[in-house]
C-alpha positions as CSV (number, residue, x, y, z in Angstrom):
1,M,-13.9,31.7,35.2
2,L,-17.1,31.4,33.1
3,E,-15.0,30.3,30.1
4,D,-13.6,27.3,32.2
5,R,-17.1,26.4,33.2
6,R,-18.4,26.7,29.7
7,R,-15.6,24.3,28.5
8,G,-16.6,21.8,31.2
9,H,-20.3,21.9,30.3
10,M,-19.5,21.4,26.6
11,G,-17.5,18.3,27.3
12,V,-20.6,16.1,27.0
13,L,-22.3,18.1,24.2
14,A,-22.0,15.5,21.5
15,M,-23.8,12.9,23.7
16,Q,-26.6,15.4,24.5
17,L,-27.1,16.1,20.8
18,T,-27.7,12.5,20.0
19,P,-31.2,11.1,19.9
20,S,-32.0,8.5,22.5
21,E,-35.0,6.7,24.1
22,E,-35.2,9.6,26.6
23,K,-34.7,12.4,24.1
24,R,-37.0,12.1,21.1
25,R,-37.9,15.7,20.7
26,P,-35.3,18.4,20.0
27,E,-34.8,20.8,22.9
28,P,-32.0,22.9,24.4
29,T,-29.3,20.7,25.8
30,E,-28.4,20.5,29.5
31,S,-24.9,21.9,28.6
32,V,-26.3,25.1,27.2
33,K,-28.8,25.5,30.0
34,L,-25.9,25.2,32.5
35,V,-23.8,27.7,30.6
36,I,-26.7,30.2,30.7
37,K,-27.4,29.5,34.3
38,D,-23.7,30.3,35.2
39,M,-23.9,33.5,33.0
40,M,-27.1,34.7,34.7
41,H,-25.7,34.1,38.1
42,M,-22.7,36.2,37.2
43,Y,-24.9,38.9,35.9
44,K,-26.9,39.0,39.2
45,V,-23.6,39.2,41.2
46,L,-22.1,42.0,39.0
47,E,-25.3,44.0,38.5
48,P,-25.2,45.8,41.8
49,L,-21.4,46.3,41.7
50,L,-21.0,47.8,38.2
51,C,-22.5,50.7,36.4
52,R,-24.7,49.8,33.4
53,Q,-22.0,50.6,30.8
54,Q,-19.4,48.5,32.7
55,L,-21.9,45.6,32.9
56,H,-22.6,45.9,29.1
57,T,-18.8,45.9,28.4
58,V,-18.2,42.8,30.6
59,F,-21.1,40.9,29.0
60,E,-20.2,42.0,25.5
61,R,-16.7,40.5,25.9
62,L,-18.1,37.4,27.7
63,L,-20.5,36.7,24.9
64,A,-17.8,37.3,22.3
65,T,-15.8,34.6,24.0
66,F,-18.8,32.3,24.2
67,D,-19.5,33.0,20.5
68,V,-16.1,31.5,19.6
69,G,-16.1,28.7,22.2
70,L,-19.7,27.5,21.6
71,L,-19.2,27.6,17.8
72,A,-16.1,25.5,18.1
73,A,-17.9,23.0,20.3
74,Y,-20.9,22.7,17.9
75,R,-18.5,22.4,14.9
76,K,-17.0,19.3,16.4
77,V,-20.3,17.6,16.4
78,D,-21.6,15.4,13.6
79,T,-24.5,17.4,12.2
80,S,-25.6,14.8,9.6
81,I,-28.5,13.8,11.9
82,L,-31.5,16.0,11.7
83,F,-32.2,15.7,15.5
84,T,-28.7,17.1,16.2
85,R,-29.2,20.1,13.9
86,Q,-32.6,20.8,15.5
87,C,-31.1,20.7,19.0
88,I,-28.3,23.0,18.0
89,V,-30.9,25.5,16.7
90,A,-32.9,25.1,19.9
91,D,-29.7,25.8,21.9
92,V,-29.0,29.0,20.0
93,L,-32.6,30.2,20.2
94,Y,-32.6,29.5,24.0
95,L,-29.3,31.4,24.4
96,K,-30.6,34.4,22.5
97,Q,-33.9,34.3,24.5
98,E,-32.1,34.3,27.8
99,V,-29.6,36.9,26.9
100,S,-32.4,39.2,25.7
101,K,-33.8,39.2,29.2
102,L,-30.6,41.0,30.3
103,H,-31.5,44.0,28.1
104,L,-27.8,44.4,27.0
105,T,-26.7,46.7,24.2
106,L,-24.8,44.3,21.9
107,P,-23.7,46.1,18.8
108,N,-23.4,42.8,16.8
109,G,-26.2,41.0,18.6
110,C,-25.9,37.9,20.7
111,C,-23.2,35.5,19.4
112,P,-23.4,36.5,15.7
113,E,-21.1,33.7,14.5
114,L,-23.0,31.0,16.4
115,V,-26.3,32.4,15.2
116,A,-25.0,32.4,11.6
117,F,-23.9,28.7,12.0
118,A,-27.3,27.7,13.4
119,K,-29.1,29.5,10.5
120,S,-26.9,27.6,8.0
121,L,-28.2,24.2,9.3
122,N,-30.9,22.6,7.3
123,V,-33.6,21.7,9.9
124,A,-36.5,21.0,7.5
């Protein structure tokens, strides 16, 4: 369910990563904010229903799916523009920050492939 919503939110990602009159400063995109909002809502729904270990397992798998899906979405975007690269990095930092609030035990960290991609972008 969340994967379908993630795909829907990422449909306009390229447009959100392009500088415009309204967007002159790099910041997290609306797409990633919506993905995180959906994920946080799911967490709040599942938290009282599952034991802590089950919750960790569910979110570890969910974030592994997001790692692949978000990475694929960002790789489709033209990263030749500095603003775009800076927004991608802002998205990934925002994702990591929000996931850290859930206090999950993630053996490989939050979306390791996506994080590695963001780190590879030249934002200087």
